[in-house]
N, C-alpha and C positions, 0 to 999 in steps of 0.2 A: 504493500500500499504506499501511497506516496502523498506528500504534501502539496500545497498549491505552488510550490516553488519549481515543481517538475512539469510544468505546463507546456514545454516546447517538445512537441512529439518528433520534430525533425532532428532530435538527438539520435534517432535511429540511422539516420543517413547523413550525419554531419562529419566533420573533420576530413580525413583523406579518403574516406569511403568513395565519395562523388567528387568530381571537380567541374561540374557544369556551371556555366555562367549564371549569375543572378538574374532574376526577371526585372522589368523596369519598376521604378518606385510606384507605391500605391496611388489611386486617384487622389487629387487634392480635395481637401475637405469640402470646398464649396460645391463640388459636383456629386457629392455622395449623399445628399438629402439629410434629414435629421435622424441619423441611425449611429450605431457604434462605429466610431471612426478609427482609422489606424494612425498612429503616431508616426513621426518622421522616421524612425527606425524600422517601420514595418510591423512592429509588434502591435497586437490588438489589445484593446482595453477590455477589462472584465466585465461581464453582463451586468454587474451592479453599477457600472459607471455609465449612466444612461446618456451623458452629454446634453446638447441642447435640442429639444424637440419641438417640431412645429404643432401649432393648435389645430391645424388642418391636415395632420398626416394621415395618408391612406396606407392601409397595410400592403405588403407585397407578397406575393408568391413567387419565390426565386427557383426558377428551372435551371438545374446543373446537368449539363451533358457534354459528353466528350467534344462535340461540335456545335457551334453556334448554328441556329436555323437562318443562315445568311449566305448569299452569293457574293463573292468579293472578285473585282477585276479592277486593273489599273487602265485608265484611260490612256491610249497610246499617244494622243496628241497633247493633253495637259500634264500628264504624268500624275494626275490625282487619282485617289482610290475611289471606286464607285460600288456602293453597297445596295442590296436588296434582299427582302425577304425570301427565303427559299420556300415557296408555297407547298412543296411536296413533302417537307420535313414534318414529321409527326409532333416534334415539339413546337413548331409554329401552329399547327392545326389544333393542338389541345387547348389552347388559349380561349377558344370559343366556348368550352364547357366549364371554365372556371368563373369564379364569383366575379360580377361586374363591379362590386365594390372594392376590388383589389387591383393593384397594378401589377403586371406580370413582367418580371425581369428575368433576362437570360445570362447565365454565365457558362463560358465554353471557349473553345479554340476557333480561330478562323481557318477556313480551308484555303489559306493562302499564306505565304510568307511575307511578313512586313519587316522592313529594316527596322533595327533598334532606334535609329534616330526619329523614326515616324511613329513609333509605337504609341506614345503618350498623345500625340495628336489625334491618331486613329481612336484611341481608347475614349477621348472626350467626344468625338463625333458618333461613335457607336452608342454611347451612353444618352447623349442628348437626343438623337434621331431615332434609335432603334431600341432603346432601353436594354442594350447588351453591354456585357462586360467581358472583353476578350482576356484570356489567360497569357497568351505569348509565351508559351512554354519553349525554351531553347530547343533548336532543331535537333541536336545531338541527344538530349534528353528525352524528346518526343519519340524520337526512332526507337531507342531502348524501351520507353514506356509503352508506346502504341503497337509499333511494328515488332517489338521484342515480347515483353511479358503479356500483353493483352491477346496479341494474335498467335503468338507461338506457345503460350503457356495456358492461359485461361480459356480462350475460345475453342482449342481443340478439346482440352479436357472437359468443358461443359458440353461438348458434343460427342463425348464418350470415346474420345481418342487418347488412350493411355500413352505415357511417356515412352514405353517400349515399342509403340507403333512405328513401322518403317517410315522414316522421314521426319518424325516428330522429334524435336530437339529436347535435349536433357534440361532439367531445371537450372537456370543461370541466376545466381545470386545478385549479380550487378543489375540484370533486368529488373528483379524484384525491388532493388533499392532505388531505380529509376522510377518504378511504378509508386512507390511511397513518396518520392520527392515530387512527382507530378501531382498527385492527390493533395500533397501540401500546398502546392501552388494555387490549386482550385480552392482550397479552404481559405487562403489568403485573400482571394478575390471575392469569395462570398462574404466574408466578414466585413469587407469595405462597404458593402450595401445592406447588410443586415441589421434589422432593429429586432432584438430577440423578444422584446415585449409584445410585438405585433405581427411580425412576419412568419411565414411558413417557407421551408426548404423541401424542394422535390428533386431528389438526386436520381439519375437514370443510368442503368446498366452497369456491366461488369468492368468498365474502364475505371469506375469510381467507387470500388467496393469498400475502401478503407477510408473514405472521405468522411463518413459518419463519426468515425472516432476523432478525427481532427476537429470537426465541428463540435461536437459534444464536449470535448476537452476545453474549447475556448470559450463555449457557452453552455452551462450545464441543462439549461432549460429551453434550448432551441427545439423548435417544433419541426421534425425532420421525418421525411418519408422517402423510401427507396423503392424503385420498381426495377426488376430484372427483365430485360427484353430477350433473353436468351433461355435455354433450358438450364435447369439445375439439376446436376446428375445425382444418381443414386450414392448412397453414403460410401459404398465399396469403392467407387471410382473417385469421389471427391477426396477420400481419405488418402490418395496417393500424392495430393499436392503438398509439398513439404511446408508451406505456410498456411495450412488448412485453418489452424487455430486462429491465427491473426485476422484472417478474412472473416472467418464465422463470428467472432466477437465484435469485429467492427460493424458487421451488419446489425448486430444486436444493440448498437448504440443509436439506432434509428427508432422511431416510434411505430412506424408502419412499414412493413416489407410486402411488396406486391409481386405476384407471379401470374403466368398466364394460364396455368391448369392446376389442378388439385395434386397431380402427380409431381410437379416441380415443387409445390409447397410441402407435400408429404416427405420428399427426399431431404429438403431443408431441415424440416422438423426432426427427421431421423437422425441427420448429421448433429443436431443440437443435443439430441437425447444420448447418442452413442458417444460423443466427443466431449460434451459438457455437462452431461447428466441432468439436462433440463427437460421438464415434462411439459406437455401443452394441454390446455383445456378448451373446450368449446362452450361458450355460454351465449345464448340467445342469438345464434348465427354468427357469432364472432370467434375465431380461432385466437387464443393468446397464449404466449409465453411469458412466465415469471422469471425475472432475471434481475437479482439484487434489488428487489422491492419495486421494479418497474415492469410494467406489462407491455410487451411488444405485440402488437396485433399482426395478423396475417391476412393479406388480401389477395383474392384469387378472381381475376377478371382479365381477359385479353383485350387489348386495345382493339378499337374498331377503324373504320375509314371515315374521311370527311366527305359526308353526303353532298354538302353544297359544291365543293369543288369538283366532284366527280359528275354531278348533275351539269355543272356548267360545261364540263368538257363534252359531254353528250350532246348538248345543245349547240356546240360550236360548229361553224360551217366546215372546218377542217375534218371533224369526225364524220360527218355526213358524206363528204366527198370521198374520204377514204373507205367508208362502208360500200358505197357504190363501186368504188375501184376493186376491192377485194372480193365482193360478191360476184361481179363480172369475171374476174380471174378464176374463181373457184366454182363457177356455176355448175350445179348438179353434183357437187361433192360434199362429203361430210367432214366436217373440220372438227378436230380435236386440238385444243390449244394448251400450251404449257409455257409458263413465264417464270425463269428461275435465274438467280445469280449464278455465275459460273464459280462453283466452289466443290469441295470434295462431298458435302452432304446433301446436295440437292437430288441425288438419284437419277441424275440425266441418263447415264449409260443404262441403268435398270429400267428406265421407262422405254427407251429404245427397244431393249430385248423384249420387254412385254408386248411392244407394237409388233415386232417380228413373230412373237408366238401368236398373237392375235390374227395376223394375216395368214399364218400357216394353218391354224386350226379352223379358221373360217373363210375359206377362199373366195366367198361371195362378196367378202368386203374389199378384195383386191380391185384396185382400180378406182374404188369409191370413197375409201377412207385415207384421210391425210392428216398426219400430225404436224402442226406449226409449233416449232420450239424457238421462242425468243430467249436469246441469251443476253442478260444484262452484263455489263463490263464486270470483270472480277474486280474485288476490293484489294487484292494482293496478287503479286506475280511469282508466287512461289512455284517451285518446280512441280509440287503434287498438283496444283491447280492446273498447270499447263499439261501435265500428263493425264489428268482426267478430261480435260478438253480435247486433247488429241485421241483418246480412247473414244469418246462420244462421236467424234468426226469419222474415225475409222468404222465403228458400228453403223453410223447412219448410211455410210457410202457403200458397205457391204449389203445392207437391207434394202437400199435402193436398187441396187444391181440384181439383187434376187427377185425382187417383187416390182420393179418399176416397169412401166410402159411408155410408150412414145407420148410425151406430153403429160406424164404422170410420175411423180415421185412420192412414195408414202411418207417420208420424212423431209421436211424443209427446215433447215436451220437458218434463222436469221440472226447473225452474229454482228450486230452494230448498235450504235445508239439509236433507239426506237423511242420517238416522242409518244407522250402518253395517248395523245389523240389516236395514234395508229394502234397502240395496245388496245384501247377501248373498242376499236373497230373490229379487231380479231375476237375480243371477248364477244362482242354482241353478235358476231355471225357464227361462232363455235358452238356446235350441239353438246359438247362435253368439254370440261376443263379438268386437267389433271395435275396435282400437286403430290409428287412422289418422293419427297425428301425423306432420308434415312434417319434425320434428326434435324429439327428446326424449331426455333421459337416463334418470333414475330413473322408471320406470312400472311399478308392480307390479299393474296391473289385471289382465293375463292371469294372473299367478300366483293372484291372489284368486279369479278365475273358476274357475280349474282345481280350487282346492281346494273351492269351493262345489259344483262340479257332482259331485265325489266325494261330498258329502253327508254326512249323519250319520244315526244311528238316529232322533233326533227329527224330522228332515225327512222321512225314510222313512215315519214314522207320519203325518205331516201330509198327505203326497201319497198315502198308501195304496199303497205299492210295497214289495215284498219287499226285505229288507236284502241279499240275494245277487243282486239284479239287475244286469245290466251297466251300468257307467257310461260315459257318452259326453259329448264335448265337441267343439266346432269353434272354432278361433281364427284370425281373420283380423288380422294384424298388419303395420304399416309397417316396412320394413326400414331405417328411420332411428331407430328407437328402440333404447334400450340393451339391452333384454332380448331383442330379436329373435334374436341368435346362439344363445341357449340354449334356444330353443323351436324344436327341429328338425322337430317335427311340425306346426308352425303353417303356415298359407297366407301366405307373405309378399308384399307387395304394394308398389308404387310409389304412394304416395298421390295423386300428381299424374295418374296414368293412371286416369281415371274409368272407362273400359270395362274395364280389367283388375281394379279394384276390385269392380266389379259382378259380373264372372264369378267372382271370388273368394268373393263372398257366395253367390252361387247354389251354387257348388260345396259350400261349408261347409253350406248348408241341405239339399242333395239328396244328400249323401254317404252311402253304405251304413252302417248302424250298426255293422257289423263294423269298417270302417275307422276310424270315429269312436272306437270304443272302443280300437283299438290306438294311436291318436294321443293319445287322452286317458290312457292308462296310461303312456305314455312321458313325457308331460308331468308327470303326477303324481308319478312317481318322482323325476324331477329336483327339482320344486318343494318336495316334502316333505323331500327330503334336504339340499337347498341352501337352507336357510332363513336367516333373519337371524343366528341363533346360529352356523351354519356359516360365514357370511361373516366375522364378527366374530372368530371362533376362528382362521380361516385368516389374516386380516389380521395378528392379534396374534402368530401363529407366525411370519409372514414379517417382522414388524417386529423381532421378537427375534433372528431370523437376521441381518437387515440390520444390526443394532447390535452384533453379536457382537465385532467387532475395535476397538471405541471406545476402549479403555483399553490397547490393545497399541501404539499410534502415538503420535507426538508431534504436536501441533496448534498452528498459528499462524493467527491472524486477521489478514485485510488486506483493503483496499478501503474507499472512503467510502460513507456513506449506504447506499442500497439495493443497491449494488456489492459489499457485504461478503460474504466467503466465507473458508472454513476450508481451509487447507493442512494435509493429514494424511500424515504420513510414517512409515515404519517407523524405529524407533530406530537400526537398522544403516544406514539411508539417510539421509545428512545433507547439508547444504550445505557445499560445498568452501570452507573459510574461508582467507583468505590468511595468518591468524595460524598455521593448522595446517600449511600446505604449505611456506612459506618457510624454517623451520628445516631441514626434511628436504632442501630444495633446496640450502641453504647448506651443508650437511654433505657432500653428495655430490660425487663426483669424475668420475663418467661418467653422463651422463643421456640419455635416450631419451625424445622428446616427439612423440606423434601427434596430428595434428589433422585433423577432417573439414573439409570446405569449407563446403558450402551448409547454413545452419542452425547453424553453429558459428562460422565466421570472418566469414561475411556472412549476413544475415537471409534465411530461406528464401523469403520472399515478395518479396524486394527485385527491383525492376526492373532495377536496375543491378548486373550480376553480377560484373564485375571488382572487385578489392579496392580499397579507398580507400587514399590516401596514408598515413593514420594506421595502417592494417593492416599496409602495407609496412614501415613505420618499426618498429612493434613487433616484427615477425618478424625483421628484420635485426637488431635489438637482442640478441634471444635467440640468433639464429644466430652473432653475433659471438663468443660465448663458446665456446672450443675444447672445453670440456667437454660441450657440447651436440650432440646429434645430433637434428635437427628435420625431420619429414616432414609434408607435406600429403597426405593419403590421401583421395581422392576418386573418385567415380564418372564425373566428367567426363573428356573426351578430353585427350590429352597436348598437343595444339596449343594449345588454350585455356589450359590451366595453364601452359605454358611461356610463353606471352605475357604472361600476367597477372602472373607471378612472376619476369619477366626481370630485375629488380632486385635479385633476392635471390640472391646468388650461392651461399651456403653452405646453402640450403634444398633438402632433397630432396623429390622428388615422386613419388607412387604414382598414376597415372591408370588410369582405367577399373577401379577396385577392385583394382589391383595387377597387371593385365595388363601395363603398362608401368611401370618403374621406373628413376629416375636419382637418383643421390647428390648432385648439385649442378649448377649451371649449366654447368660445363665438363666434365661427364661424359656419356657417351653413354646413350641410353635402352637399357634391357634388357627383353627379353620373357621373362616366367616360364613361358609355355606356347608355345614357338616352333613346335611341330609341330601345333598345333591345327587340326582340319579345320572349316571354316566352311560346309559344304555346307548345314548346318541353316538358315542364313538364308534360303535360298530357299524353304523351307517357313514360316518364321516371318513373314517381312516381309510377304507378301500378306495374312496372317490380320490382322497388326496394322493394316495399311492399310486393310482393309475395316471394321474397328471405328474407325478414325479418321474415315472417311467418313461413318460412321453416328452419331458421337458429336460434336456441335459443342463446339469448344473444346479438342478433344483433338488430339495430334500424336505424330508418330513421330520418334525421334532414332536416327541410325544410327552407331554407334561401330565402331572396327575390331575389337573383341572382342565387342559386345553389340548388342542392339537394345532400344530402351526406348520404351514407349507412355506418354505423360504426359496426365493428365486433371486437373491442378489447376484449370484455367480452364473446365472443363465444368462442367454443372449438378451440384450435389453429390449428389443422389439418383440420378440417371441415370448420372453418371460412376462411382459406387461400384457400382452394379449392372452396368454394362458391364464394369468392371474384374474382377468376379467371374466373369462369363462368359467374357472373355478368358483369365482365369488357367486356367479349366477347359478351354476350348478348346484352348489352347497346349500345356497338360500331356498332352492326349489325343494331338494331332499329333506331339508331340516326345518321346513316350514312350520310343522306341527310340534317341534321340540323346544324345550326351554332354555334356547341356546341364542346367542348372537354370533353373526359371521361378519368380521370386520377386516378392512384392508389397511395394512400399515406401511412402513418402509420396507419395501421388498418382502412382504410377508401377507399371507392370508391367514387368519387365526379364527378358530371356533372355540368358544369359551361359554360356560354357563351365564344366564342373564343375571344382571346386578353385581358383576364382579368387574369393578373398574378401578383405576387409580384414584379417581375422585371419591370413591366410597372408602379408600383408605385414609385420605387426607381428612374426611368427615369424621371417621371413627376415632382417629388420633386426637383431633381437635376437640371432639366431644368428651373423649375420656380425660383429657387435661382439664377442660372446664369442670367437670364433676369433681375432680380433685381439689378444685379451688385454685387451679393454676391456669386460668384463662390466658392464652397467649397474648401478648402485646406487640409481637413481632412474628411475622410468618414469611418465610422465603421458600419458594417453590421453583425448581429449575429443571426443564426437561427439553426435548427435541422432537418428539414423536407425537403423532396424532393422539395416541393414548394418553399422552401427558396434558392435552387439552382439557381432559375431563378433571385433572387436578387443578388447573388454573381456574376453570369455571367454579369447581367447588369451593376453593378457598376466597374467591371473589364474591360468591354468592351467599355464603354462610352467614347466618345471623349470629354475630358475636355478643358476649355478655354485655348486658346494659349497666351492670355495676361498675364496670371499669371507668376510670376518670376521662379516657378518650378512647376512640376507636383504635383498634391495633393497626401498626404499619405493615401493609402487605406488599410483598414483592413477588409478583408472578413473572417469570422471566424464560423466554424460550431461546434455544441455541440455534443462531442462525437467523438471517433476515428473511422473514417469510410472514405471510398472513397468520395471525394467531390471536387468541383470546388474551394472551398475555399483554402486558403493558411495557414491558422491557425485553431487551435482548442481549445476548453475548454473542461473539462470533463463532467461537469453537471451544473445544474441551480445555484447551490452554487457558483461555480466558476464564472458564469456570474455576480451573483449579488456582489461578492467580487470585481470583475474588475470594474463594474459601480461604486461601493462605492469608489474604488481608484481613478477613474476619477474625481467623484464628489468632492473628497477631495482637488482637484487641481483647482476647478472652481472659488473659491472666494479668495480674499486677506487675509481673516482671517484664512484660512485653507489650508496650504501648503501641498505639497506631503510628506508623511513620508515613510521611508524604511521599516517600519514595519506593513504595511498594512495586514489585514487578508489573502489578495490573495498571497502576497509574502510568507507568512508563509506556505501556502499550497504548494506554488512552490518548496520551499526547500525540502519538504517531498517527491515530486513525481519526481523531476528531478534527479534521481539516475541512470545514464547509466551503465548497466552491460556489 
């Protein structure tokens, strides 16, 4: 954990690790509105320093992406830079769905190199005229950041290409350092225009996955969303990334994380569970991850298209003219259209093989069916891409030679820049559209095809069809693309199954028009209602919901470098300070202390379960004070506990959650439910053992009063799933038995009704009161769900009214998590330090010192950011 002095995350890449030139100085104050400003040295002020704010300030939504939604070119005559919005960019289009009460500001890189001596002037121009803040990442750094780490590490891995894949480069630490450095530059630029009190930040895609950590460290309460526009791989694939933990923790510094599909979100949640031990919950339609007191929400919704821009393209004369031209060129033929970027994952070669199989299997389609394949320019010039392109051309040539006729080629490749009006014309005329990617995230081709098949009045005139004629379309889509789940009327295929793809294409072509119409209408309703504006509006609404509690909680920042995270707690839920508890402890004359065992006195994951000599010494020290009644309250059996604490003569023990109780070493064990019938064990034990045999790493523990199924050592996903199944199974078969079935930390337990740790606390406190020793100090520490019963019991119990004042009650949970307790400690080390501090006050020879180990730890942790 780290104090506020460690706020410079660039420590990771400082010194001699990278020697890239510095970016130009930050925008001057006059241009950055009334927000948190950067000082002359480029450092950002803390979010507590609000600066000077305008009374008419409008909140901003800051869109952060690798590239700005701008076109840039230099005028050849004047030499001046000319800029215009890139209306095809999804980042420009999404603004139509955002709140009209907010200004949209863009932060990103320009798609052109600007000389260093022009960068400040261009920055001012872009901010004034376009609300854009350019990052101007040095070219050497950008090459390692974008062409290196992003394209050679993240992009292949997120598309399931492992490092051992031929042609895929090994992990390069210098590229990772460049990635971190570039993200740091983006953070600097965001902070120049961010007002943390009012603004929202929306970060996009895998280029900026560690940016949330930089922003969260600068501003603990920044309202921050992240959307991933690519697939997120399964945990088995993601775990091969050497910096997997840093990226995962960085994403958890966002408030809302968005994905295209549930599969991608499920993979992300699985990584969080397997690598960080985090569990997620679904409440009222929201999926949430609890992470150090913060809830990170998960959003599942693919982006849509910009209906207005597409409709205006269809109405443009260029589209009508092109439709007439293509219609005349391919008159009497059936067209299948495919539009793909030229890369390894679009499955273009597999698509051609499926076309070959179709023509071979259905000879009647020869001479009638044509596949128009439009190739968008590749985003990189890697050898793998060139090889894939060459392979596609070779396949097309072979198929055309085999099935081609005079004036007929079954596969036509259009390998040039194709303006959108021309693509729209092909969409409008094609009877079928195929997207055959083997792995893809954002692919809007099926959406565009559907809208173009719906047509427009202008296209109807060009094709000489009635405006009220039925609209039909057919889609064949890979099940591995992000938009596949939303297109329920499409024919979904496994692109690797050539025969199945060929059958799907034939089905799409020969399907009756009535069925095509029904499928088309279903798709068009979805596409037209779930456009890019709907996506942006929905994400903004969920981001506002995710951040609603930001200013209700207290926040601390801790962790070095990219392990930085925020601890967020309710003001009423605070750390149990030795300074706070000792005065109450010293004033009291009769004390009751209840301690859980596993996870409280000894670490939960400890292999060595017996208490250490230090634990025994601390407990004996506290028990030696005659004013103290101390109990270990555990779910463990009485035999183990009595052996482990044999040296503690005055320590009370409640075993098996209170079924057995003894007040000291020389007292006998008492049973709280002596007449309990355990016939239910004959029903429950065989069920538990069947799950144990089916779940590797699980075990069954047989106690005198209970049965416990443990799955801590099982596979995290399978163990959790089996636990839920076992819980449901046992609740059904034991529905008429006097038992309760409960889920704990990696356990499922069956025990008699009425046996809880809460009943132990009630019994001990009641016994003390009957003896005229009503406690005026009660301390209860535990970490498990079963300990919540103790917290509730001591907080709700009516204490003696004869006392001069109400007792001081300290209910304390171990770990920062939702609890009925009002205090928390971080771990077992803190617990023992606290008990050691209390023990130091118990005798006249050892008074309280202000330099106990616990207080020293307190100074390190309590640094409010």
